[in-house]
MARRO-950329 format. One record per atom (N, C-alpha, C, O, CB): z, y, x. Coordinates in steps of 0.1 Angstrom, whole numbers, plus 2048, in hexadecimal, padded with zeros to 3 digits. Atoms other than C-alpha are relative to their C-alpha. Glycine has a CB too. Layout:
! MARRO-950329
ZYX...
This chain:
! MARRO-950329
7F77F97FF31D3803CE7F98117FA7ED8117FE8057FD80F8007F380C3183A73B880680980A81180780D80B7FE7F17FA7EE7FA31F3C93CC7F78097F87ED8077F17FB8058158067EF8073183ED3BF7F280580C7E980C8088118108028087F77F93043F43E27FC7F380D8067F381580980F8038058077F62F53DB3FC7F880A80F7EC80C8107F77F77F880A7FD7F22EE3EC4237FB7F58068017EA80680780680B80580A7F72D73D943A7FF80780B7F881180F7F27F87FC8037FA7F02E03DD45D80A80B80880D8178097F28097FF7F17F77F72FD3E347380080B80580B80F8078057FC80D7FE7FC7F42F23FA48680580C7FF80980E7F47F58008087FA7EE80A3004254868008027F480A8017ED7F880F8028007FA80E2F142E4678017F57F68057F97EB7F28077FD7FA8018092F64104588147FF7F881A7FF7EE7F97F88007F080180331C40D45E80380E7FA80D80D7F380A7FD80D7FA7F680431E4324557FF8027F38078097ED7FD8098057FD80380D31042A43480B7FB7F98138017F27F87FA7FC7F580A80432440F42D80B8077FC8128047F28037F880C7EB7F98013454254307F980A7FB7FE81380280E8068128037F580933144241A8077F97F68127F97F07F08057FF80080780E32A42C4008107FA7F78147FB7EB7F67F28047EF80A7FF34E41940280C80C8028188088028007F18127F87F280535F4414027FE8047EF80680B7EA7FA80D80A7FE7FA8073504453E18027F97F67FD7FA7EB7FA8088007FD80C80A3604253D47FD7F67F88037F07EF8028017FA80580A80634540E3CE8037F380680B7F380F7F48017FE7FE80F7F43433E73DA7F38028067E98078018017ED7F98097FF7F33303E53FB8037F980580E7F68087FE8098098028107F53243C940D7F58048117EB80B80F7F27EF7F28057FC7F03153D14307FD7F38098077ED80E80C80980780D80B8002FA3B343D7FC8088097FA8138077F57FB7F38057FF7FA2EF3B145E7FC7F480A8057EC80E80580980280580B7F82D939747380B7FC80B80E7F080C7F28048077F280B7F42F63904908078017FF80E8097F980380080D7F380480130D38249380F80980281A8067FD8007F58087FA7EB8013203A949A7F68037F97EC7FD7F580280D8108077F78043163C448F80180680D8098078168058087F48027F77F13033DA4A680780B8088068108137F78067FF7F47F37FD31C3F34A780C7F38088187F680480880A7EC7F78047F43303D84C27F67FD80A7FA7F581380A7F47FE80B7FE7F23113DA4DA80380780C80081380D7F48087FD7FD7F77F331C3E54FD7F18058027E77FE8038067F680F8077FA7FB30540350680080A8078098138037FB8007FC7F97F77F730441A5237FE8117F780581B7F97F67FE8138037F38032F543550C80380D7FE7F880E7FA7FE8007FB8007FA8082FC4535017FC8097F57F38117F68028008028087F58072F84664E28048147F580D81B7F07FA7F57F77FE7F38042F24864D68048097F17FA8067E97F58048037F17FC80F3094964B57FA80F7FE7FA8198058198028078027EB8022FC4B74A78138027F781D7FB7F57EA8077EC7F17F98033194CB49B8037F87EF80E7F27EC80081680080180580F30E4C14738067F380180E7EE7F97F07FE7FA7FE81580031349947D80D8048018138027F77F97F38117F38048023364A04878078047F580F7FB7F180680380A7FE7FC80C33E4B14698017F77F680A7F57EF7F98087FC80080C80A32E49245580C7F48078147F07FF7EF7F97FE7F48087FB34747A46F80F8047F98177FC7F38018038117F57F98063624904638047FB7F380F7F77EF7FD80F7FE7FA80580F35D48543F7FC7F18007FA7EB7F57FB8087F17FE81180535946044580D8008068137F78007F47F28067F18017FC37D4634587F77F880A7EE7F080680F7F97F58088027F036E45B47C80080B8087FD8088137F07FD7FF8017F27F836E47D48B80F7FE80D80B7FE8188038127F27FB8077F939347249C7FD7F880B7FF7FA8178047FC7FB80780B7F73844554A97FB8028097F77FA8127F97F87FB8117FE7F536B46B4BB80780A80C80780B8197ED80B7F57F97EC7FA37D48D4C87FF7FA80C7F57FC8138158097FB7FB7FD7F338A4824E57F77FC80F7FA7FE81B80D7F98008088057F636B4714F47F18097FC7E68068017FF7EF7FF80D7F67FD35248D4EC7FE80D8088068178077FC8057F38007F57F33494A45087F280C7F27E98097EA7F57F38178007F180933F4CA4F47EC8088047EA80E80F81280F80B80A7FC7FC3194D54F47FF8107FD7F68117F57F77F77FB7F97F88033234FC4F27ED8088047E88127FD81080280A80F7F68012FD5094FD7F67F48017FA7E98047FC80E80E80C8077F82D64FD5047F98088067F98138017F77F87F98087FD7FD2C05065197F57FE8017F37F280180280180580F80980729B5025147F980880E7FD8138127F78057EA80C7FD7F327C5045367FC7FA8027FC7EF7FD80180380C80B80E7FB2644F95467FE80780D80381280F7ED7FC7F58018007F12594F856A7F480D8017E980F7FB7FA7EE80780A7F67FB24A51957C7FE8097F47F380D7F07F17FA8058007F680D25453055D80C8048028167FD8057FE7FA7F17F37F880126D54A55D8088037F08128087ED7FA8118077FC7FE80F26D5485358057F57FA7FE7EB7F87F58047F97F980B8022885335288038057F47FE8107F080B7FC80A7FC7FC80A29A5345088117FC8018107F18067F67FC7F57F27FC7FF2C55355088037F97F27FA7FD7EB8048118027F77FF80B2D85284E980A7FE80180D7F58097FF7FC7F77F08007F92FC52E4EA8098007EE80880A7E780581480E7FD80280E31051E4C780A80E7FE81080F7F38097F07FE7F77F980632553E4CB7F980E7FC7FE8197FB80D80180A8077F480830B5544BD7FF7FF7F27FB8077E97F28038048017FE80E31054049E8107FB7FB8107F47F17F37F67F97FC80A7FD3315344A28097FF8068078008127FB7FB8027F78017F235652D4B07FC7EF8077FF7ED8138158027FA8018097FA3485044B47F47FD8047E98018028037F97FB80C80B7F73354EF4CA7F58017FA7F68057EE8027EE80280E80180430D4EC4C58017F47FA7FC7F27EF7F57FF80A80080F8013164C94C580B7F780C8147FD8117F07FC8037FA8057FD3264AD4D87F57F480A7EA7F28068087FD7F48048107FC31B48C4F28087F97FF8137FD8037FB7FB80C7F680B80132C46D4E87F47F18087E87EE8098047FD7EA8078087FA3284504FB8007F47F380A7F27EC8077FE81080480E80A31A4314E58087F77FA80B7F57EE7F87F48077F580880333341B4E780D8057FA8137FC7F48037FA80C7FA7F980534C4324DC7FF8047EF8098057E87FF80880980380080633B4394BE7FC7EF7F87FE7EB7EC7FB80A80380180C8053324174B680F7F57FC8117ED7F37F77FA8097F28078063584094B980680A7F480C8067EA80C7FC80C7F77FB8103654244A07FC8007F38048027E980480D7FF7FF80380934F41D48A7FA7EF7FB7F17EC7F37FD80A7FB7FF8117FD3523F448D80D7FF7FC80F7F67F47FD7FA8117ED80080637C3FA4877FC8067F38028037E980F80C80A7FA7FB81037441046A7F67F87F47F87F77E87FE8137FE80880B80D35B3FA4578087F37FF8087EC7F57EC7F98057F98127FF3733D846180F8067F58157FF7ED8077F78197F47F88063903F24527FF8047F08078087E980380D8097FA7F980F3853F94317FB7F67F77F37ED7FA7FA8117FA7FE80D80F3883E440E7FA7FE7FB7F87F37F68067FF7F480C80580A3693EC3FE7F57F88087EF7EE8037F880F7F78078037FD3543E44147FF7ED8068077EC8107FF80C80880580A8003493BD4197F87FD80B7ED80280B7FA7FF7F680E8027F23373B043D7FF7F58038087EE80980180680E80480B7FD32439543F7F57FE8077E98018057FF7FB7F78087FC7F431639045D8027EC80980D7E580880A81380C80D7FF80430137A4667F68037F87F67F87F17FE7FB8028078038102E83804497F58088027F48137FE8098057F280D7FD8022C33814527F88017F67F57F67F27FB7FB8058057FC80E2B03904337F47F88017EB7FC8097FD8127FD80E8017FF29337B42D7F88037F17EC8047ED7FE7F08078077F981428F3854068018087FA80E8087F98017FB7F47F97F78022913A23F57F98007EF7EE7FA7EC7FF80E80C80B80080F2843A73CF80980B7FB81580C7FB7FE7EF7F37F57F280C28C3C93B87FC7FC7F77F17FB7F37FF8137FF8008008102983C13997FF80C7F77FB8177FB80B7FA7FC8027ED8062983DC37E80F8037FE81180F7FD7F68047EF7F77F87FC2BD3DC37F80C7FC80E8187FF80D8068037F37FD8047FE2C53CD39C7F77F980F7EB7F780E8047FC7F580E8027F92B53C23BF80C7F080B8187F080C7F781680D7FA80E7FB2BE39D3D37FD7FE80D7F18018107FB7F47F88028017F12BF3973F88017EF80080C7EC7FA80C80A80B80080E7F92BC3704038008038127F88098197F07F77FB8038067EF2C33674287F87F78007F47F17F680B7FA80880480B7FD2B235243B8067EE8018017E38017FD8048087F58118022D23354397FF7FF7EC8087F87E781A8038088037FC80F2C933D41080E8047F88107FF7ED7F87F47F87F57FB8072EA34F40A7F980E7F67F58167FF80E80580C8047F880B2DD3683EC80D80E7FC81880B7F87FD7F57F37F47F98082F23893E37F68097F27EA8077EE80C80D80D80B7F68092E73A43C980580B7FC81280A7FC7FB7FB7F27F77EE7FC2F23CA3C87F68077F57ED8027F07FC80A8188067FC8082E53E23B27F980D8067F38158008088027F48057F47F72DB3FB3CD8027FA81180C7F781880B80F7FC8028067F52CB3ED3ED7FE8088117F28078147F57F97FB8077F57FC2CA40640D7FB7FA8108017F681980A80F8018068077F32B33FA42780880780F80681380F7EE8047FF7FD7FB7F32C540344D7F87FB80A7FB7FF81580C7FE8038038087F52AF3EC4607F58028077EB7FB8077FF7F47FD8027FC7F82A34014787EF8027FF7E78017F58067F880A8147FA7FE27B40D4877FB7F47FA7F17F57F27F680181580D80F7FF26D3E74828097FD7F380E7F27F18007F18127F780480A2813EA4637FA7F27F17F67F67E68048117F880480C8072783C34518018077EE7F58057E980C7F18048007FF8092803D042D7F280B7FE7E780A7F780D8037FC80B7F780126C3EE4327F47F88017F27F47F680080B80A80780480424E3DB4397FF7F27F97F47EB7FA7FC80380680180D80F2573BC41C7F88057F77EE8017F180F7FD7F78047F980F2533D54037F28088047EE80E7FA80F80D7F980E7F97FD2313E54128048117FB7FF8177F27F17F87F57FB7EF7FD23F4094157F780380A7F57FD8148108038068097F27FD22842341F80980180A8168018097FD80F7F57F77FE7F622F4274447F880B8087ED8058088067F28088057FC7FA2214424588047FF8108107FD8137FF8097FB7F78067F222243B4827F58048097E98028088047EC8018057F97F821844E49F80280181180A80B8138028097FB8008067F82174434C38038108077FF81B8017F47F58038017FA7F92234594E17FF7FD8098058068108058048008038087F42194464FE8088048078038068127F28008077F17FE7F723944F50E8077FB8008087F57F58088078007F080A7FD25C43C51D80B8097FF80A8138068017F98117F57F380227A4515158067F280A8047E68088098077EC7FB8047FA29044853381080380181080F7FF7FA8018077F77FC8012B744C53480B7F780A80A7EB80D8028007F37F77FD7F62D344E54C80E8088018128127FA7F98068077F37F38052F345E5518008038137FC7FA81A8157F77F78027FE7F22F447057880F80E8048158157FC7ED8058037F47FA7FF3104825867FA80D80C7F380B81580D7F480580A7F37F43044A959B80B8058048168008027F580F7FB7F67FB7F13144BE5B48028117F480A81A7F77F28028187FC7F08053154E059C8077F87F38067ED7EF7F180F7FB7FD8058133264DE5787F58097F47EF8137F68138077F98077FC8003154E255D8008047F37F68047EC7F97FA8068007F78083264F55458017FD7F58068057ED7F88078017FD7FD8143274EB5237EF7FF7FE7E97FB7F38098167F980E8018053004EE5287F87F57FC7FD7EA7FF7F980380980580E8002E44D551A7F38088097F38148097FD7F57EF80B7FE7FB2C54DA52C7F07F67FF7EB7ED80680580380B80D8068022A44D351C7EE80880E7EA81480D7FF8057EC8057FF7F428A4D553B7F07FC7FD7ED7F18028097F780B80B8098032614D052D7FC7FF80B7FE8098107F78037F88048047FA2514BD54A7F48047FB7F380C7F18057F680380E7F88062284C05477FC7F17F87F27F17F17F180880E80080B80922D49953A80C7F87F480D7EF7EC7FE7F98097F080780C24F49652780B80D80680C8138118097E98067F67F97FF26C4AC5218127F38068187E98027FF8097EF7F58077F828B4A153B81080C7F98138187FC7FC8018167F17F98022AF4A95298087FF80B8067F88158087F97F37F48017F62CC4AD53D80F8027F381480D7F57FF81080D7FA7FC8062E94AA5208167FF80881B7F580B7FA7FA7F47F58037FE30F4B052A8087F57FB8087F17F08058097FF7F780A80132949853080D80680281380E7FB7FD7F580A7F27F97F834849D5477FA80D8067EE80D8088087F680F8017F67F43484BE55C7F37FF80B7EC80980A80E7FE8088068047F93304AE57A7F87F47F67FB7E87FA8087FD80B80480B80831F4975637F87FD7F37FD7FF7E880A7FC7FD8097FC81030149554A7FB7F28007FB7EA80A7EF80F8008068098012F147B5377EF8078037EA8128008057F97F38137FA8032C847C53E7FA7FB7F37FF7F47EB7F27FA80C80B8088092AC4745297F18068067F18128098028047EB80B7FD7F828947753A7F47FA7F57EF7EF7F58007F781081480980426846F5257F880780B7F881280F7F58057EC8087FD7F824F46B53A7F27F77FA7F57EC7F58067FD80F80D8057FE22945F5368027ED8038067EA80E7F880980D7FE80E7FE22C4375347FC7FB80D8027F18107FB7F87F68058057F021B43055880B8098088108048127EC8058067FA7FA7F722F4485668107FF7FE8168008097FB80B8007F380C80225243B5598007F680080B7F17FC8068007F780380F7F924741C5628027FC80D8087F38137F37FC7FF7F97FF7EE24842958580D8038068127FF8117FB80A8077F47FD7FE26843B57F80A7F58048127F580E8048077F57F780680227B41C5738037F480D80D7ED8107FD7FB7F380880C7F026B4065968098068098117FE80D7EC8028087F57F87F327E4205AF80B7FC7FF8117FC7F480380E8007F18027FE29D4165BA80480F7FE7FD8187FA8047FA80F7F57F08062BC4355B57F98078057F380F7FE8108048048037F57F82B14475D17F98078007FA8148027FF7FE80780E7FB80529044A5C880580A7F48098167F57F47F27F97FC7FE80F29844F5A580881280180481A7FA80D7F27FA7EF7F17FD2B84715AF7F38078077F08128048177FC8108037F47F52A047F5C97F17FE7EF7F88007E57FC7FC81A8087FA80B2824825AB8028077F57F980E7F17FC7F97FC7FA7FA80D29A48B58C80180F80B7FC8198058117F77F87FA7F77FD2A64A75A77F08078057F281280A80E7FE80A80E7F97F92864B45B27F77FB7F57EC7F57F77FA7F98138067FA80D27C4B658C8088077F880380D7EF7FC7F67F77F77F580129C4C958680E80380681A7FF8038018017F47F57FA7F32AF4DA5A280B8037F58127F87F67FA81280B7FC7F97FE2C34EA59180D8037FB81380D7F87F98048007EE8017FF2E74D858F7FF7F880C8037ED8098097F77F27FF8007F22E54D15B27FF7F18017F97EB7F880E80680780580F7FC2E34AB5C38037F77EF8087FC7E480D7F78127FF8098062E448F5AF8027F47FE7F87EE7FF7FD7FF7FD80180B8032F04715A88017F87F48057FF7EB8047FD8067FE8028042EF4535928057F97F97FE7EF7F77FE8028017F880680630644657F8067F37F58107ED7F28018077FE8018128092FB4285667F37FD7FF7EA8057FE8067FE7EE80F8037FF2DF4145657F48057F67F68087EA7FF7F27FF8097F88092BE4215587FC7FA7FA7FA7EF7FE7F680780380780B80B2B04155397F78077FC7F68137FF8097FB7F380E7F380128D41E52A7F97F97F47F57ED7F67F280181180680380927E41B5087F88088047F981280C8067FF7F480D7F68092594254F78018087F48058057E97F57F77FB8027F980C25443D4E27F98077F27ED8077F180280480280A80080D2494474C08048027F480E7FB7F17F87F57FF8007FE80D24845249F7FB7FA7F47F17F47F37FE80880080880B80E24844547880980B7FB8128118008017EB7FC7FC7F980D24C4574547FE7F77F87F47F17F87F880C7FC8077FF80E24F44B4328018067F780B8097F18017FB7FB8007F580924545E41D80B7FE7EF8128077EA7EC8007FC7FA80580A25544B3FF8087F48048037E98067F87FD7F77FA8047F727544040D80B7F77F78157F17FB80680C8087F980B80828042C3EB7F57F97FC7EA7FE7FA8098037F380980880A27040E3DB8067F87F68097ED7F97F77F68077FB80980B27E4023B980F80480381180F8077FB7EE8007F47FF7FB2A43FE3C18077FF8118127FB8158067F87F97F98017F22A54013E77FC8098087F080C8077FD7F48088047F87FB2A541A3FF80380280B80E7FD80F8028087FC7FB8057F52A042241F80380C80A80081880A7F67F68057F57F37FA2B74324397FB80080C7F57F68118137FF8018007FE7F42B54414587F47FB8107EA80180C80B7FB80081180A7FF29542C4747FB7FB7F67F08007F38007F280980580480629141A45B7F58077F87EA8027F58077FC7FD8097F580628243C44B7F98078057EF80B8018048087FA8057F77FD27B44F4618087FF8128127FB81780380B7F57F88067EE27845048C7F980B8077EE80C8037F97ED8097FF7EF7FB2744734A07FE7FD8118017F281781580A7FA7FE8097F426E4764C580D80580681580C7FF7F480080B7F27FA80328D47E4D780280980880B80681080C7F78018047ED7F72854A44E98098027F98127FE8017F080D7FF7F37FB8022A14AF4D58117F97FC81C7FF7FC7FC8077F77F180A8002BD4914CE8028017F880D8057F780D8028077FF80380A2B748D4AC8017FC7F48038017E97FF80280080280D8012B346C4A380D7FB7F280C7F97E68017F78127F98048052D24644998068067F480A8007EA8057FE8077FC7F280B2DC4874847F67FB7F87FA7F37EF7FE81380580B80080F2C048346F8037F27FA8077F17EE7EC8018037F780E8092C945E4698138047F48168047E98077F38127F67F88082EB46E4618008077F88098077EF8068058038037FE80E2DD48244B8027FB7F580B7FC7ED7F88017FF80180D80D2D446A43380B7F97FB80E7FC7F07F77F28047F17FF7FE2F645D4378078077F380B8037E880380A80E7FE7F78082FE47D42C8008057EF8098067E77FC8048058048028092EC4824118087F27F680D7EC8007F37FF8057FD8098022F94663FF80F8037FC8128077F17FB7F88097F87F780031B4704058028097F480B8097EC7FF80580A7FA7F480A31748F3EF7FD7FE7F38048017E97FC8108038038078133094823CE8097FB7FC80E7F28037F67F47FC7FB7FF80631F4843B57FE7F37F37F77F37EA7FE80B80080480E80732445D3A57F67FD7F47EE7F47F580C7F97FA80B80080630F4633877F37FC8017EC7F67F87FF8067FF8117FE7FC2ED46839C8007ED8047F67E88087FC8108148008097F62F64443A97FE7F57F17FA7E97F280E80080D80780B80E2F14373807F38037FC7EF7FC7F28088027F28098018082D244437D7F480180E7F380881880080C7F180C8057F42B44373917F98067FF7F28028097FB7F580380D7FA7FC29944B38E80780E80480181580D7F38007F37FC7F17F92AF46C3948077F880D8037FF81680D80C7F57FE8027F02BE45A3B57F67FF8047F780680F8077F480580C8037F629A4523C37FD80B7FF7FB80F80A7F57F57FD8057F680129046F3B780280F80B7FB8168128038017F47FF7F57F32A54873CC8027FD80A8028068138098088007FF8027F02AB4723EC7F48048037F480C80D8027F28058148007F82814733F18058117FD8088148087EA7F67F38067F78032824963E680A80980780481280F7FC8027F17F77F77F52A24A83F88027F981180B7FE8178128037F88018027F429E49641A7F38068057F280C8108027F280180A7FE7F927B49941C7FC80D80C7F880C8177F88007F58027F37F827A4C142A8057F880D7FE7F381680A8117FA7FF8057F22944B34437FC7FB8077FE7FF8138047FD80380980A7F928149944F7F48058057F08058117FC7F57F78117FA7FA2614A94508058078088028048137F48087F58007F87F426F4C546380980080E80C80881780380B7FA7FD8027F427D4B547C7FC7F68068027F181080A7FF80181380980025E49F4807F78098057F18098107F77FC7ED80F7F27FA2484BA48480980980D80280C8187FB8117EE7FE7FA7F52614CC49A8027F98107FF7FF81A8088067FD8008017F326A4B64B77EF7FB7FF7EB7F980A80D7F48078108077FD2404A84AE7F880A80D7F18078177F48027EF8067F37FD2394CD4B780280680D7FB80E8138048097F77FC7FC7F124B4D14D67F87F68057ED7FC8088117FF80580080C7F42434B24E87EF8048017EA80080C8067EA7FB8098007FF21F4BE4E17FD80D8097F780C8147FB7FF7F48067F57F921D4E34EB8097FF81180680781A80380F7F57F98047EE2354D650E7F77FE8037F180480C80C7F480580A8097F921C4C05137F48068047EE80380F7FC7F57F68117FC7FB1FB4D251580280B8108088158137F680C7F08047F97F11F04D853B7FD8097FE7FD80B80A7F67FB8088087F48021E04FB53280880880480E80B7FA7FB8047F37FD7F37F21EF51654E80180B7F180C8107EF7EE8058108017F38091E553152E80B7FB7F58138037F17EF8037F97F38018091FC52151780F7FD80781A8028027FD7F47F67F08037F421B51752F80080D80380C80E8058027F48107F87F180621E53E52F7FC8057F580480D7F17FE80D8098007FE80B2125445128107F87FB8198007F77F17FB7FB7F080980323652750A80780B8088108108028037EC8067F87F87FC24453F5238088097FB81480B7FA7FD8048077FB7F480724155D51380A7FE7F18138047EB7F28097FC7FA80481024C54B4F28108018018178087FA7FB7ED7FB7F98027F926754350280D80E8008178117FA7F87FC80B7F67F780027656250E8038097F880D80F7F87FF8068088007F680926B5784F080A7F57F88127FB7F27F08077F97F380B8102825594D780C80A8068148107FE8057E58037F27FD7FE29E5674ED80580F80280F8138088047F980A8007F280729C5884E57FD7FF7F37F78097EF7F58088067FC80180F29F5814C180D7FD7F980E7F57F07F87F77FA7F48048072BD57E4B78017F77F38067EC7F180680C7FD7FC81080F2B95704947F37F87FD7F07F57F18048077EC80380D8002A355849A8027F480D7FD7E98107F28027FC7F880D7F62B754B4B880D7FC7F68127F27FC8078078137F57FE8082D554B49E7F87F67F68007EE7F18058107FC80480980B2BD5364848027F480580C7EC8047F18007FA80080C7F62AE51D4A08107FC8068107F280D7F680580D7F580A7F82D65174AC8007F97F37FA7EE7F18128078077FB8048062E251448C7F67F47FB7FE7EF7F380480A7F980A8088002C44FA4868027F380E8027E780D7F380C8017FD80B7F92C94E74A38157F87FE81A7ED8027FB8078107F18078032F14E24988017FB7F580B7FC7ED80C80980080480080D2E34D747E8088007F18097F87E87F97F68017FB7F580B2F74F14677FB8097F58008127EF80480880580F7F88092D74FC4538078027F480980D7EF7EE7F57FC7FD7FF8162E74F342C7F67F67FE7EC7F18037F98137F480580A8032E04DD41A7F28057F37F08117F380E7F67FC80D7F98052BE4E13FF80C7FD7F18177F87F27EB7F78027FE7F680D2C74EE3D88007ED7F77F77E57F97ED8107FC8068108052CD4C73C17F98097F17FE8127EA8117F07FC80480080E2B84CB3A37FB7F97F87F87FC7ED7F98067FE
């Protein structure tokens, strides 16, 4: 079988990219190792979606199916314990749109799966576990563990942070551990959140409250590994007690979904292309969840391909050069921002804590800086110039 492009990986970014390439009128094959796409898996988590990402989902024809399930983020408040200093970002400072949205992951998964199923330019091939990949001068050959072979002009690897394709092609990857664990759940609280997202930096990692319904929020609590294991072992009452002690500003808290945990690490592929194969999403980069930007970063990979004129895809050298150059700044800047925030706020020095408080208070009184940072958080900074 021959295609214009093959997308390997049926997760959020992979399905989004399959839709994007199909919109360009090309013949696309989406393959995934599972019997069904990862987009149908049950998951109680929520996803932070920047305003810029909403605009991408509009272009992909997905937003109408999602908007009734989206909870808006109008403001973001960043703080630390025992400090009067804080930063408060407001969407109204830069325009009428919210800063972003919280969407239950299952709703986004379902919207993607429904859309890809009805796309005439996409062939779904599942299960298809890639066992061999060969880059040729004019095509890529992919062979499954059952001996099924597909030929394509371009191959897009969206097969996650442990990407088999990245490893198989020997693509150099910079990796770093955080020695932290992320704990996610949802809670009901006594006081309304008023569409404010809270990022509270504790000594061992950030604690985020992300607004869902008026009296309900999604929690992302980052802790050192041993402390996280202790928190996960607590019964609900014990966990609720420590959570409220760490962030008492919303009143009494009650857990409303099972706790889940996952280890945190980061990685970056300096050259995300090899031959006719391109890495996208978590296969190409992974960042700390402190700013909730992981999926947004991957979706901007998708948007970049969607924005390219058709002639770029016929010139492999131009496509490779542009993709590597134009995505590098966005990926590096977001990686540096999230990594820097974690290191800055995790330092135990009381002097540094005081300076952080002063810095946040100063930022609050610099409207130009606040607007710039607000636009960056919203993912609407604008693209790079095409040359």
